[in-house]
Structures are given as C-alpha cells and as structure tokens.
Z-matrix of the N, CA and C atoms (Angstrom, degrees):
N
C 1 1.427
C 2 1.516 1 108.29
N 3 1.314 2 115.50 1 137.77
C 4 1.456 3 122.18 2 176.52
C 5 1.515 4 107.62 3 -114.41
N 6 1.305 5 116.99 4 142.22
C 7 1.449 6 121.99 5 -179.82
C 8 1.514 7 107.84 6 -122.50
N 9 1.335 8 116.00 7 119.03
C 10 1.454 9 121.33 8 176.71
C 11 1.505 10 107.97 9 -100.43
N 12 1.308 11 116.27 10 139.26
C 13 1.452 12 119.91 11 -179.85
C 14 1.517 13 107.48 12 -131.21
N 15 1.320 14 116.40 13 133.59
C 16 1.451 15 121.68 14 179.90
C 17 1.518 16 108.28 15 -123.98
N 18 1.309 17 116.95 16 123.31
C 19 1.454 18 121.37 17 177.56
C 20 1.512 19 107.64 18 -107.13
N 21 1.332 20 117.46 19 131.56
C 22 1.458 21 121.27 20 179.54
C 23 1.516 22 110.29 21 -119.11
N 24 1.305 23 116.31 22 128.71
C 25 1.456 24 121.58 23 178.25
C 26 1.527 25 107.79 24 -121.59
N 27 1.301 26 117.17 25 136.71
C 28 1.458 27 121.13 26 178.86
C 29 1.512 28 110.16 27 -123.96
N 30 1.288 29 114.58 28 -160.34
C 31 1.459 30 120.16 29 177.97
C 32 1.513 31 109.68 30 -65.99
N 33 1.304 32 115.67 31 -33.81
C 34 1.455 33 121.87 32 176.81
C 35 1.521 34 109.78 33 -69.43
N 36 1.314 35 119.95 34 149.01
C 37 1.465 36 119.89 35 176.96
C 38 1.521 37 112.60 36 -74.00
N 39 1.330 38 118.02 37 -2.18
C 40 1.468 39 120.16 38 178.04
C 41 1.527 40 109.63 39 -77.72
N 42 1.310 41 115.69 40 158.49
C 43 1.454 42 119.58 41 174.72
C 44 1.520 43 108.43 42 -139.32
N 45 1.318 44 116.15 43 161.33
C 46 1.457 45 120.51 44 178.13
C 47 1.521 46 108.62 45 -127.72
N 48 1.293 47 114.92 46 151.67
C 49 1.456 48 121.64 47 179.96
C 50 1.517 49 108.10 48 -123.21
N 51 1.329 50 116.22 49 128.60
C 52 1.463 51 121.00 50 175.44
C 53 1.525 52 107.13 51 -120.69
N 54 1.300 53 116.25 52 130.04
C 55 1.469 54 120.69 53 179.18
C 56 1.514 55 108.72 54 -121.47
N 57 1.299 56 114.16 55 141.38
C 58 1.460 57 119.93 56 178.25
C 59 1.522 58 108.99 57 -136.95
N 60 1.295 59 115.79 58 127.66
C 61 1.461 60 121.17 59 -179.99
C 62 1.525 61 108.34 60 -95.03
N 63 1.331 62 116.65 61 122.41
C 64 1.461 63 121.05 62 176.82
C 65 1.522 64 108.46 63 -85.94
N 66 1.312 65 115.63 64 127.56
C 67 1.462 66 120.44 65 179.62
C 68 1.522 67 108.92 66 -119.12
N 69 1.311 68 115.65 67 151.30
C 70 1.462 69 121.70 68 175.97
C 71 1.519 70 108.63 69 -115.36
N 72 1.329 71 117.53 70 129.55
C 73 1.464 72 119.53 71 178.55
C 74 1.525 73 110.78 72 -66.69
N 75 1.313 74 117.34 73 161.83
C 76 1.470 75 120.36 74 179.22
C 77 1.526 76 111.80 75 -60.72
N 78 1.330 77 114.45 76 148.24
C 79 1.460 78 122.71 77 175.07
C 80 1.518 79 106.58 78 -139.93
N 81 1.335 80 116.46 79 129.00
C 82 1.462 81 120.00 80 -179.81
C 83 1.525 82 110.75 81 -70.83
N 84 1.330 83 115.42 82 134.27
C 85 1.458 84 121.08 83 170.64
C 86 1.528 85 109.52 84 -103.85
N 87 1.323 86 115.92 85 -18.87
C 88 1.463 87 121.39 86 175.95
C 89 1.526 88 108.09 87 -155.44
N 90 1.325 89 116.63 88 129.65
C 91 1.459 90 121.27 89 178.83
C 92 1.523 91 109.89 90 -113.86
N 93 1.317 92 116.83 91 153.21
C 94 1.469 93 119.82 92 -179.69
C 95 1.526 94 111.43 93 -70.26
N 96 1.335 95 115.27 94 151.24
C 97 1.463 96 120.36 95 178.59
C 98 1.531 97 109.30 96 -116.98
N 99 1.324 98 115.87 97 151.00
C 100 1.465 99 121.35 98 178.67
C 101 1.523 100 109.82 99 -56.95
N 102 1.339 101 115.25 100 143.84
C 103 1.461 102 119.71 101 179.87
C 104 1.522 103 110.76 102 -136.16
N 105 1.315 104 113.73 103 149.24
C 106 1.464 105 121.33 104 170.86
C 107 1.519 106 106.08 105 -120.55
N 108 1.324 107 116.14 106 125.77
C 109 1.454 108 121.04 107 -178.65
C 110 1.508 109 111.56 108 -124.81
N 111 1.317 110 115.04 109 171.02
C 112 1.458 111 122.39 110 -179.34
C 113 1.522 112 108.68 111 -102.37
N 114 1.320 113 115.85 112 137.58
C 115 1.462 114 120.52 113 178.54
C 116 1.527 115 110.08 114 -50.95
N 117 1.345 116 115.94 115 131.63
C 118 1.454 117 121.52 116 -177.61
C 119 1.520 118 113.03 117 91.81
N 120 1.337 119 117.22 118 -12.03
C 121 1.458 120 122.13 119 -178.62
C 122 1.531 121 112.39 120 -88.88
N 123 1.325 122 115.56 121 -156.34
C 124 1.467 123 122.84 122 -175.88
C 125 1.522 124 109.52 123 -131.20
N 126 1.329 125 116.25 124 143.38
C 127 1.463 126 122.08 125 169.86
C 128 1.520 127 107.12 126 -125.95
N 129 1.326 128 116.86 127 135.03
C 130 1.463 129 122.24 128 177.92
C 131 1.521 130 109.03 129 -125.69
N 132 1.321 131 116.37 130 121.59
C 133 1.459 132 122.30 131 177.52
C 134 1.520 133 108.56 132 -107.66
N 135 1.330 134 117.03 133 131.53
C 136 1.465 135 122.11 134 -178.25
C 137 1.515 136 109.48 135 -110.03
N 138 1.338 137 115.89 136 133.68
C 139 1.455 138 122.20 137 178.16
C 140 1.530 139 107.43 138 -139.92
N 141 1.332 140 117.04 139 123.21
C 142 1.464 141 120.95 140 -179.99
C 143 1.522 142 109.14 141 -133.37
N 144 1.327 143 115.99 142 144.48
C 145 1.457 144 121.02 143 -179.69
C 146 1.519 145 110.64 144 -146.85
N 147 1.328 146 115.15 145 154.17
C 148 1.459 147 121.64 146 173.55
C 149 1.520 148 107.87 147 -120.13
N 150 1.307 149 116.40 148 166.24
C 151 1.458 150 123.08 149 178.82
C 152 1.514 151 108.01 150 164.50
N 153 1.329 152 115.83 151 174.59
C 154 1.456 153 120.22 152 179.64
C 155 1.513 154 108.42 153 -137.60
N 156 1.304 155 118.67 154 111.31
C 157 1.460 156 127.08 155 3.27
C 158 1.533 157 111.64 156 -70.81
N 159 1.336 158 114.65 157 164.60
C 160 1.457 159 120.91 158 -178.55
C 161 1.525 160 109.49 159 -54.56
N 162 1.319 161 118.13 160 128.03
C 163 1.467 162 119.85 161 -177.64
C 164 1.526 163 114.08 162 -71.14
N 165 1.325 164 114.86 163 151.66
C 166 1.464 165 122.77 164 169.42
C 167 1.528 166 105.77 165 -85.26
N 168 1.313 167 116.29 166 143.19
C 169 1.462 168 120.02 167 177.72
C 170 1.519 169 108.25 168 -117.60
N 171 1.324 170 115.74 169 127.98
C 172 1.464 171 119.99 170 177.40
C 173 1.525 172 108.90 171 -127.40
N 174 1.315 173 114.11 172 152.94
C 175 1.457 174 122.03 173 178.86
C 176 1.524 175 108.89 174 -118.04
N 177 1.321 176 115.81 175 141.06
C 178 1.458 177 120.00 176 174.05
C 179 1.526 178 109.34 177 -133.74
N 180 1.328 179 114.14 178 154.50
C 181 1.466 180 121.82 179 178.59
C 182 1.510 181 106.82 180 -131.65
N 183 1.319 182 115.92 181 124.08
C 184 1.461 183 121.51 182 -178.00
C 185 1.526 184 110.98 183 53.59
N 186 1.343 185 115.93 184 39.32
C 187 1.461 186 121.48 185 175.92
C 188 1.516 187 115.76 186 81.73
N 189 1.323 188 118.79 187 -1.84
C 190 1.464 189 121.60 188 -179.86
C 191 1.522 190 109.63 189 -109.78
N 192 1.358 191 116.20 190 131.84
C 193 1.463 192 120.75 191 -178.50
C 194 1.523 193 109.82 192 -63.89
N 195 1.322 194 115.05 193 132.92
C 196 1.466 195 121.95 194 179.89
C 197 1.526 196 109.98 195 -99.24
N 198 1.367 197 116.10 196 -47.45
C 199 1.466 198 120.84 197 -175.84
C 200 1.522 199 108.92 198 -160.26
N 201 1.352 200 115.98 199 155.46
C 202 1.466 201 120.83 200 176.82
C 203 1.516 202 109.25 201 -133.11
N 204 1.343 203 115.88 202 139.22
C 205 1.457 204 122.96 203 177.33
C 206 1.515 205 107.45 204 -113.76
N 207 1.329 206 116.89 205 121.55
C 208 1.459 207 121.44 206 -176.49
C 209 1.512 208 113.69 207 -74.87
N 210 1.352 209 118.39 208 -36.58
C 211 1.458 210 118.85 209 -173.03
C 212 1.519 211 112.60 210 -75.91
N 213 1.319 212 118.74 211 -23.77
C 214 1.448 213 122.63 212 173.90
C 215 1.516 214 116.71 213 69.79
N 216 1.323 215 118.60 214 -6.37
C 217 1.464 216 120.14 215 -176.14
C 218 1.518 217 111.68 216 -63.77
N 219 1.287 218 116.94 217 -28.83
C 220 1.450 219 120.72 218 177.54
C 221 1.508 220 109.06 219 176.74
N 222 1.279 221 116.24 220 138.29
C 223 1.452 222 117.80 221 177.73
C 224 1.510 223 109.73 222 -137.39
N 225 1.300 224 113.98 223 145.56
C 226 1.455 225 121.25 224 177.95
C 227 1.521 226 107.86 225 -122.72
N 228 1.314 227 115.20 226 124.05
C 229 1.458 228 120.48 227 172.48
C 230 1.513 229 105.93 228 -94.39
N 231 1.324 230 115.77 229 118.40
C 232 1.465 231 122.15 230 -177.58
C 233 1.521 232 108.06 231 -112.13
N 234 1.324 233 116.14 232 123.55
C 235 1.462 234 122.03 233 178.23
C 236 1.521 235 106.78 234 -110.35
N 237 1.358 236 115.74 235 115.84
C 238 1.460 237 120.02 236 -174.87
C 239 1.522 238 109.95 237 -156.55
N 240 1.291 239 120.30 238 134.78
C 241 1.467 240 128.50 239 -12.01
C 242 1.527 241 109.83 240 -76.05
N 243 1.323 242 115.92 241 147.69
C 244 1.460 243 120.99 242 -179.58
C 245 1.524 244 110.07 243 -70.38
N 246 1.312 245 115.01 244 135.95
C 247 1.466 246 121.91 245 177.46
C 248 1.519 247 109.22 246 -129.60
N 249 1.339 248 115.53 247 139.03
C 250 1.447 249 120.03 248 175.95
C 251 1.522 250 107.99 249 -109.27
N 252 1.294 251 121.60 250 139.73
C 253 1.469 252 127.81 251 -1.85
C 254 1.544 253 113.19 252 -90.24
N 255 1.326 254 117.87 253 1.98
C 256 1.469 255 122.39 254 -173.46
C 257 1.524 256 113.56 255 -51.45
N 258 1.340 257 118.53 256 -45.64
C 259 1.463 258 121.44 257 -173.33
C 260 1.520 259 113.76 258 -90.34
N 261 1.333 260 117.42 259 -10.86
C 262 1.461 261 119.40 260 178.84
C 263 1.521 262 108.72 261 -69.09
N 264 1.334 263 115.89 262 122.10
C 265 1.459 264 119.62 263 -176.88
C 266 1.522 265 110.03 264 -173.92
N 267 1.320 266 113.61 265 174.63
C 268 1.459 267 121.79 266 168.86
C 269 1.525 268 105.44 267 -93.96
N 270 1.329 269 116.48 268 126.13
C 271 1.462 270 122.62 269 177.12
C 272 1.520 271 107.47 270 -107.51
N 273 1.332 272 116.12 271 142.88
C 274 1.459 273 120.38 272 -178.00
C 275 1.523 274 110.56 273 -124.26
N 276 1.325 275 115.50 274 132.67
C 277 1.456 276 123.18 275 175.13
C 278 1.529 277 107.01 276 -103.80
N 279 1.342 278 116.75 277 127.19
C 280 1.461 279 121.83 278 178.83
C 281 1.529 280 108.49 279 -120.45
N 282 1.327 281 116.16 280 126.19
C 283 1.468 282 122.20 281 175.07
C 284 1.526 283 106.79 282 -110.47
N 285 1.345 284 116.43 283 125.44
C 286 1.465 285 118.92 284 -176.53
C 287 1.523 286 111.47 285 -141.98
N 288 1.311 287 114.32 286 147.61
C 289 1.460 288 122.23 287 170.42
C 290 1.525 289 107.30 288 -148.46
N 291 1.318 290 117.84 289 -173.30
C 292 1.461 291 121.25 290 -177.14
C 293 1.526 292 112.77 291 -63.86
N 294 1.332 293 117.65 292 -19.68
C 295 1.464 294 121.35 293 -177.21
C 296 1.527 295 113.38 294 -92.49
N 297 1.336 296 118.04 295 -11.82
C 298 1.452 297 118.46 296 179.78
C 299 1.517 298 113.74 297 163.06
N 300 1.331 299 113.65 298 -174.31
C 301 1.463 300 120.52 299 -176.80
C 302 1.523 301 108.25 300 -148.56
N 303 1.352 302 116.10 301 138.54
C 304 1.461 303 121.98 302 174.82
C 305 1.518 304 108.11 303 -133.24
N 306 1.323 305 115.71 304 159.00
C 307 1.463 306 118.40 305 179.08
C 308 1.524 307 110.17 306 -143.35
N 309 1.320 308 114.84 307 156.89
C 310 1.464 309 122.83 308 176.65
C 311 1.523 310 107.18 309 -142.13
N 312 1.319 311 115.95 310 139.69
C 313 1.463 312 121.01 311 -178.84
C 314 1.515 313 110.90 312 -113.42
N 315 1.328 314 114.60 313 154.71
C 316 1.453 315 121.23 314 178.50
C 317 1.525 316 108.89 315 -148.36
N 318 1.306 317 116.51 316 157.25
C 319 1.470 318 121.22 317 -176.97
C 320 1.528 319 110.03 318 -114.23
N 321 1.322 320 115.18 319 138.02
C 322 1.460 321 121.59 320 173.45
C 323 1.522 322 108.26 321 -113.47
N 324 1.334 323 115.30 322 124.90
C 325 1.455 324 122.62 323 175.46
C 326 1.519 325 106.89 324 -114.49
N 327 1.319 326 116.86 325 133.02
C 328 1.467 327 121.39 326 -179.31
C 329 1.533 328 108.43 327 -117.75
N 330 1.335 329 115.75 328 127.20
C 331 1.463 330 121.29 329 -179.72
C 332 1.523 331 110.86 330 -110.75
N 333 1.316 332 116.18 331 145.67
C 334 1.466 333 120.88 332 170.43
C 335 1.524 334 107.55 333 -79.27
N 336 1.322 335 116.83 334 159.05
C 337 1.478 336 121.75 335 -179.12
C 338 1.531 337 111.54 336 -52.71
N 339 1.332 338 117.10 337 -40.03
C 340 1.466 339 120.06 338 -177.19
C 341 1.532 340 112.77 339 -75.07
N 342 1.342 341 118.00 340 -5.21
C 343 1.463 342 121.82 341 178.89
C 344 1.524 343 113.17 342 -101.13
N 345 1.336 344 117.90 343 -3.38
C 346 1.457 345 120.60 344 -174.71
C 347 1.521 346 110.92 345 -65.15
N 348 1.336 347 116.89 346 128.62
C 349 1.463 348 119.09 347 177.50
C 350 1.528 349 110.70 348 -73.19
N 351 1.304 350 115.67 349 159.50
C 352 1.455 351 120.86 350 177.54
C 353 1.531 352 109.18 351 -59.95
N 354 1.343 353 117.04 352 134.47
C 355 1.453 354 121.70 353 179.05
C 356 1.522 355 114.66 354 84.72
N 357 1.348 356 118.20 355 6.10
C 358 1.465 357 121.06 356 179.81
C 359 1.533 358 108.52 357 -60.51
N 360 1.353 359 118.44 358 135.16
C 361 1.474 360 120.67 359 -175.89
C 362 1.529 361 112.91 360 -60.25
N 363 1.321 362 114.89 361 144.58
C 364 1.466 363 121.66 362 176.46
C 365 1.524 364 108.63 363 -143.41
N 366 1.337 365 116.34 364 142.51
C 367 1.466 366 120.52 365 174.74
C 368 1.514 367 107.14 366 -86.44
N 369 1.323 368 115.86 367 116.26
C 370 1.461 369 121.50 368 -178.80
C 371 1.527 370 111.78 369 -84.55
N 372 1.341 371 116.53 370 -32.24
C 373 1.457 372 121.17 371 178.82
C 374 1.529 373 107.73 372 -146.55
N 375 1.325 374 116.34 373 115.81
C 376 1.456 375 120.93 374 179.06
C 377 1.513 376 111.45 375 -90.95
N 378 1.334 377 117.35 376 162.64
C 379 1.464 378 120.54 377 -179.73
C 380 1.523 379 111.75 378 -65.44
N 381 1.318 380 115.87 379 151.49
C 382 1.462 381 123.08 380 179.36
C 383 1.528 382 109.35 381 -109.18
N 384 1.317 383 116.63 382 153.38
C 385 1.455 384 122.01 383 176.46
C 386 1.525 385 109.39 384 -63.61
N 387 1.340 386 116.47 385 133.08
C 388 1.471 387 120.70 386 -179.81
C 389 1.513 388 109.46 387 -130.12
N 390 1.324 389 115.56 388 145.19
C 391 1.455 390 122.48 389 172.21
C 392 1.524 391 105.88 390 -114.04
N 393 1.337 392 115.68 391 124.78
C 394 1.454 393 121.07 392 -175.00
C 395 1.521 394 109.15 393 -133.10
N 396 1.326 395 115.89 394 139.21
C 397 1.461 396 120.41 395 175.84
C 398 1.522 397 109.84 396 -66.14
N 399 1.341 398 114.92 397 147.24
C 400 1.455 399 120.72 398 178.31
C 401 1.533 400 109.64 399 -55.80
N 402 1.308 401 116.95 400 140.37
C 403 1.469 402 127.34 401 179.92
C 404 1.534 403 113.35 402 72.05
N 405 1.315 404 118.49 403 6.74
C 406 1.469 405 122.23 404 175.72
C 407 1.530 406 108.77 405 -96.22
N 408 1.317 407 115.45 406 162.85
C 409 1.455 408 121.53 407 -179.99
C 410 1.528 409 110.35 408 -94.66
N 411 1.321 410 115.36 409 135.45
C 412 1.470 411 120.97 410 175.57
C 413 1.520 412 108.06 411 -116.62
N 414 1.301 413 116.38 412 140.91
C 415 1.454 414 121.01 413 175.81
C 416 1.522 415 108.15 414 -116.16
N 417 1.329 416 115.23 415 122.30
C 418 1.461 417 121.55 416 179.72
C 419 1.528 418 107.18 417 -107.62
N 420 1.314 419 116.83 418 133.36
C 421 1.457 420 120.94 419 -177.55
C 422 1.518 421 111.23 420 -107.01
N 423 1.328 422 114.94 421 142.45
C 424 1.455 423 121.52 422 173.40
C 425 1.516 424 106.94 423 -148.42
N 426 1.305 425 116.96 424 126.93
C 427 1.460 426 121.26 425 179.24
C 428 1.522 427 108.76 426 -123.12
N 429 1.330 428 115.78 427 132.54
C 430 1.465 429 121.50 428 179.30
C 431 1.516 430 109.04 429 -134.14
N 432 1.316 431 115.22 430 152.20
C 433 1.457 432 119.79 431 177.78
C 434 1.519 433 109.27 432 -132.20
N 435 1.301 434 115.47 433 158.39
C 436 1.460 435 122.20 434 179.38
C 437 1.509 436 108.97 435 162.70
N 438 1.326 437 115.11 436 175.29
C 439 1.456 438 119.72 437 -179.42
C 440 1.511 439 108.31 438 -134.34
N 441 1.333 440 119.96 439 113.44
C 442 1.456 441 127.17 440 1.00
C 443 1.533 442 111.27 441 -70.83
N 444 1.337 443 117.00 442 174.78
C 445 1.459 444 121.17 443 -178.57
C 446 1.529 445 109.89 444 -55.79
N 447 1.344 446 117.35 445 129.77
C 448 1.464 447 119.95 446 -179.64
C 449 1.529 448 111.92 447 -68.98
N 450 1.312 449 115.56 448 151.04
C 451 1.463 450 122.04 449 173.15
C 452 1.523 451 107.22 450 -90.45
N 453 1.323 452 117.80 451 131.14
C 454 1.465 453 122.08 452 -178.40
C 455 1.520 454 108.81 453 -99.80
N 456 1.333 455 116.42 454 128.21
C 457 1.456 456 122.57 455 177.42
C 458 1.514 457 108.25 456 -118.28
N 459 1.331 458 116.87 457 131.69
C 460 1.458 459 122.44 458 178.71
C 461 1.519 460 109.81 459 -99.61
N 462 1.337 461 116.53 460 144.79
C 463 1.455 462 122.89 461 179.46
C 464 1.523 463 109.58 462 -122.84
N 465 1.336 464 115.86 463 146.16
C 466 1.470 465 122.17 464 172.29
C 467 1.519 466 106.05 465 -131.06
N 468 1.325 467 117.02 466 126.31
C 469 1.462 468 122.15 467 -176.21
C 470 1.527 469 110.66 468 54.00
N 471 1.312 470 116.68 469 39.90
C 472 1.460 471 126.12 470 177.28
C 473 1.522 472 114.22 471 70.58
N 474 1.335 473 118.89 472 3.04
C 475 1.460 474 121.62 473 177.12
C 476 1.526 475 109.31 474 -108.77
N 477 1.338 476 116.98 475 141.85
C 478 1.468 477 119.59 476 -178.63
C 479 1.521 478 111.17 477 -65.90
N 480 1.317 479 115.51 478 144.42
C 481 1.462 480 122.23 479 178.42
C 482 1.522 481 107.91 480 -97.41
N 483 1.327 482 116.44 481 128.30
C 484 1.458 483 120.71 482 174.20
C 485 1.525 484 106.76 483 -84.78
N 486 1.321 485 115.85 484 94.88
C 487 1.465 486 120.69 485 -174.60
C 488 1.529 487 112.24 486 -73.41
N 489 1.347 488 117.57 487 -8.76
C 490 1.466 489 120.18 488 179.53
C 491 1.528 490 111.24 489 -84.26
N 492 1.329 491 117.68 490 -32.42
C 493 1.465 492 119.65 491 -177.11
C 494 1.527 493 112.94 492 -111.00
N 495 1.321 494 117.70 493 -6.85
C 496 1.461 495 121.27 494 -179.40
C 497 1.520 496 108.53 495 -80.12
N 498 1.322 497 117.29 496 122.85
C 499 1.459 498 120.88 497 -174.72
C 500 1.508 499 115.54 498 -67.15
N 501 1.333 500 117.64 499 -35.14
C 502 1.465 501 120.03 500 -174.37
C 503 1.510 502 113.55 501 -93.04
N 504 1.315 503 118.38 502 -16.34
C 505 1.469 504 120.86 503 -174.50
C 506 1.521 505 109.30 504 -118.62
N 507 1.295 506 116.22 505 125.75
C 508 1.465 507 122.53 506 -179.35
C 509 1.518 508 109.10 507 -125.28
N 510 1.333 509 115.84 508 137.03
C 511 1.453 510 119.89 509 174.92
C 512 1.516 511 108.11 510 -103.15
N 513 1.317 512 115.47 511 125.08
C 514 1.454 513 120.93 512 178.39
C 515 1.523 514 108.93 513 -79.26
N 516 1.303 515 118.18 514 162.11
C 517 1.456 516 121.60 515 -176.40
C 518 1.522 517 111.88 516 -57.38
N 519 1.308 518 117.96 517 -31.16
C 520 1.461 519 122.47 518 -176.87
C 521 1.532 520 111.99 519 -73.97
N 522 1.345 521 117.83 520 -9.46
C 523 1.462 522 120.77 521 -175.03
C 524 1.508 523 112.05 522 101.38
N 525 1.344 524 117.08 523 -12.33
C 526 1.455 525 122.03 524 176.76
C 527 1.516 526 108.98 525 -65.62
N 528 1.321 527 117.47 526 142.59
C 529 1.459 528 121.11 527 176.20
C 530 1.511 529 110.17 528 -114.61
N 531 1.319 530 115.72 529 134.53
C 532 1.455 531 122.19 530 177.23
C 533 1.520 532 106.65 531 -114.43
N 534 1.324 533 116.64 532 129.53
C 535 1.459 534 121.56 533 -175.35
C 536 1.499 535 110.88 534 -135.03
N 537 1.345 536 116.30 535 138.20
C 538 1.456 537 121.57 536 172.67
C 539 1.518 538 106.26 537 -98.75
N 540 1.318 539 117.64 538 117.22
C 541 1.464 540 123.05 539 -177.38
C 542 1.513 541 109.68 540 -86.94
N 543 1.331 542 117.45 541 122.47
C 544 1.463 543 120.64 542 178.31
C 545 1.501 544 109.83 543 -129.21
C-alpha cells in the first residue's frame, strides 16, 4: 500500500490535508490447471495472487463457495477422496480486494480404475516420514511411472515447492528430492 499526502498552505494560516491510498488490483502468480484423478485418490488445485491490499482467495464449485482464504498468499483446494460423478466439475478460484477481482477456472475429471487409459501416471513409491537432525541433509524418494514420463511436483504445507529457485531444496532428475533441514 502506498499513501500519498498533500499539504496545502494559502494566505490563510489554515491548512488542509488530503490523503489517497494507492491500491493494486489482484494479479495471479499461479493459476489452477485441469486435472484428471482416480476415484479414491486426491486432487490439489493451487491458486496464488498478489495485490495491495493482499487479495482474499475463494474457491467455488458449480457456483457455490467451497472455501475462502483471507491471507491470499496462496491457497490449495484439496479434494479427497475423489468420487465420480460427485466431484467432477468446473472449479473457480477468485482473488479479490478493494481494487478489483479476477477469476480462473479449472476442470476436475474423475475416472474409475476400469476407465484408466494405458500409460496413466501412477506413484510407484511415495515419500516416507523422516526424522533428520538440524543442518543435516535428508533425501526423500518418490517414483512414478506412466507414458509419457510423469512430472513430479513436491509440496510443503500443501503448497508446491519451486525446486529450481529454492536454495535448500533440490529435485534430482529422477524425481528424488534432497533437502537441507535448518
């Protein structure tokens, strides 16, 4: 938030003060992408926005509000366990503040096990809980298969980790993540 202040002085010894608050409307830094999931599984949609004041982020499904996040820094809509046809829908993320409102839509498709196409991605080995001493390195393993090769995304506190710019967390080509815990 920026605050402009204008002081006016005239011949009179009186003065006036005018203040104006500059606001920035919401702008998406990350929008949700369409997903196809397996019945009984999990779908996570990420929506992040910036603005001044910080935007509120809300999610709706079939026009009805599902949840709202006040801090707006990032929100994840997690649908678990997936059920067909109940959860199949268009989901909408809305970021709003006093300066404006923006929205982005995404589609969730849920398949039964017998509907999975050949090569559909599967996690063959998920990460395990680890206890690591402070300042030591931890290696978390995740193996997935599919055709084409699936892209592996890591999350911390339900938000995706940018392993390319994060100094302490690195993703190896195999999908393995190496992290220094501090």
